[in-house]
C-alpha angles and dihedrals in degrees: 000000000000093000093057091045093048092050093047094047092046097049104034096078091043092052092046092051090047089053090050089053091050091053092049091049093049092048090052091047093052113093115253099197134067100028113243094254092051091049091051090049092047094052091044090053092049090052092045091051090046092240094126134018121262091246089069090057091049092048091051091050093048092048092050093047091047091051092049091049093050090051092048091049092050092049091048092050090050091053091048092050092047090051091050091049091049092051093048093049093044096245118153109267092232094049113111117223138160127217106238104163121064116226114254120254094243120172104242095176092085093043115102124211091243093052092047092048092049091048092049092049090051095048103037120061093191092057093043091053091053091049099044120098115263118240 
């Protein structure tokens, strides 16, 4: 039990921050101008006026749809990771929160399971209460 809890508590904020970074990256990658509808109209007009081949219009549509899908996937993953983090930290599932602190870049390769468990039991009352002997 403590080993799963320690792993979950350790990695949940890291995964949530990673998902935030993915959303930011996808939003930066998405074109700002022209708006997607205007770009579709522009490429359709170019094809209609025989200025560019139809394949260019199809490529533009596929690129736009791929960008939108990557952004949607990143946002969905962020929401999943935030929900997981909320469950682990005993927040209400309908409580809104925003991750403001970035997780530290600690070196976990030298950390043993026993040391991590002991540290978690010292620092987290909820874990310690689960691990303490019942009277």
